N, C-alpha and C positions, 0 to 999 in steps of 0.2 A: 615791535617789529612786525612789518606785514607778511603776509603769508606767501606773497610771490614777489620775486624780483630776480635780478640777473646778476650773476657774478662771471665775468669773462676773463680768460687768459689772453695774452697777447698771442700772435699767431706762432710766433717762433717757439713758444712753449708747447705747441701741439704736435711735436714731432712724432712722439710715440706715446701709447696709452696701454698701461700694463693693467692687469687684473687688480692689482692693489688700488691703483687710481680709481678704476671703475667701482671698486667696491665703496669707495668714500663718496661717490657721486650723490648728489642730494637734488630732490625734485623741486626743492623751494629754495630761495636765497633771500637777501635782506633788503633789497630796495623796494618802494612801493609799487603797486600795480600800475599800469599805464592809465592815464586820465584821458576822458573824451571831452572835448570842447563841443557843444551844440549850440549853433546860433539860430536866430528867428528874427522876428518883428514884434514890436510892442503895437498897442492900439493905435498909435499915432503913425505907424508905419516906419518907425526907426528901427535900424538893426540893433539887436541886443544878445548879449549872452543869455541863453536859456538855462544852459547848465554847464558846470565845469567839475566834472567829477568821473568816478569810474561808471561805466555803463551799468544800469540796473540789471542786465541780463549777463551774468558770469556763470558759465557752465563748467563745473567740475566732473570730471569722470572717474567714479570711484574705482571702478575695474582696472584703470589704467593711470594710477597715481602721478600726478604732474600733468596730465593731459587736460588743458583748460581752453574753453572757447570764450572769448570777449566778443559777444555780439553787439556790434557798434551801431549798426543802422540798416534799414532795409527799405525798399521801395517796390511798388507794384504799378505797372503801367507807366505813363507819362507824369512825372511830378507836377504839382500845379505851382509850387514855389512861392505860396502865400507868406510863408514864415510863421504861420499860425498853427501848423500842424502839430498835434501832439507826438511825443517820443514813440516812435513804432515799437520799440523794444519793451515798453511797459506792458504790452499785449502778449509778448512771447517772442518766439523765433521759429525758425524753420531750417531744414537742412540746405536747399538752395532755392533760388528764386524761380518763378516761372518765367515764360517767355516775356520778354521787355523789362523784367524786374532786376533789381540789383540787391546785393547783399554785400556789406562791409563788416569784415571780422579779424580779429587777432587770434592767432592759435599759439598757445604755449605747448611745445611738444617736451616731453620729459627726457631724461639724458639716456644715453645708450644703457642698457641694462647690463650689470655685471654677469659673468657667467654663472649659471645656477639660480639666476633671479627667478622667483615664481610670483604669480599675481597674487592678491589677497585671498585669504581662505574663501572657499565657496565660489570663486569667479571662475567661468568658463569663457570660451571664445563667443558662444552664442549669448551667454548672459550679459557679456560686455557690449555685445551688439544692440541687445535688448534696451541696456541702460542708456546707450547712446542715442537710440530712436525715441526714447521716453523723454530725454532731457533736451534733444535737438530734434524735434519731430522728423522722422523718416530718415535721419542721417545713416543709421546703421543698415538700412535697406540697400544703400549704395555700394556697400562692401561685399566682396566675393567670399565665400565660404571655404573655397578649396585653395585660396591663395590670400592668407591673411594680409590685410593692409591694402591690397589693390582696391581700386574703386573708379567708378566712372560717373559723371554728371552731365546733364544737358546744359552745360554753362561753357563761357569762355571766362577763365579765371586769371586776373592779373595778381601775381604773388611777388613779394619782396622779403627777402631776408633781413630782419631788423635787428636781431641780436644771435650770435652763435653761428652754426653751420649747418647744413642739411644735404642730404643726397636725395636726388629725385630719380626714381626708377621708372622706365617704360617697359613696352613688351620686349621679349626676347633678352631680358637682363640689362638693356641699355641704361646707363647712368650718367648723371652729371653731378659734380660736386659744387655746391653753391656756398658762398662766403658771405658775410655781412654786406648789405648792399646789393648782392645780385639780385636779378629780377628773372621771373618766368611768365610766359604767356602760356596757359595751359588750355588747349583748343578742344576741350570735351573729350580728351583721350584717356585711355586706361593708365593708371599710374598709382605709385605709392611712395610715402615719404619715409625716410629712415634717418634719425640723428646719429651722427657717427662720433659724438663728443660726450665726455662724461659730465655735461652741463646742459641745462635747458637751452632750448632754441625757441625763439619768438618770430614768428612770421605774420605779416599781414597780406589778407586776400580781399580783392573785390571781385565779385562774381556778377556776371551778367547773364540772365536767362535767355536760352535760345531754343531752338527747334533742330531736331536731328534731321539731316538730310538722307535720302534713300538710294543715292548713287554710290554703291559700295563696291563697284566691280572689283577692285583690287584689295578690299579691306579683309582682313582675316580676324573676326571677332573671336575671342578666347572665352568670353563671359556669357554664359546661357542666359544671365540675368539682363543682358543689354537690350535695348529696344529691338523690336521684331525686324527693322530695317537695317540693323547693324549685324544680325546673325548670319552665319554663312548658309548660303543656299545649299541644302542637303539633298535636293531632288536629283 
């Protein structure tokens, strides 16, 4: 049995979730992990399948069991499209692409934790962020220390719920509930994700690296870690 898969209930069974159900929640299930098909060209210029397997860059966050990043592909600048490029994920990954770059990943979010759930022994919030930054370089640096889960990146992110359901939260507690097939265009804004169900959620993200604009007349930045052009003018 594979270590990652998805067991989903029909929506009409998700009307209420009591603590007993949550206590039975599993971070893993029984279907195989998602496969990635990578195409390219052979020496004669014909299109070929270069690989058909799980990406070589699968990142599991031990501090948050069930949180898994499937790093599928990334580019920097304008791709040349020769079809002869090596798999970029063999060299490692990064949190988000730079200006003009792209990142394609799947993220498996663990189920909603039951009441009283505690992280693995020895794990703290800071150690969890350090682990995340070590495994996905720089990722933990994007997360706020005084509002766990809240983060911001200099990207436009196209997100889609592949399996399960997810709640997206923005500033002032604004939320939207997303079901399987629902999509999000995240315009470099402050946000966090919450899985409301006692089963994993799988989301796909394509991130496009951009640059912060500094015309922020009506913006109210809440995170001192934001770029300078997004911080409130306190003079």
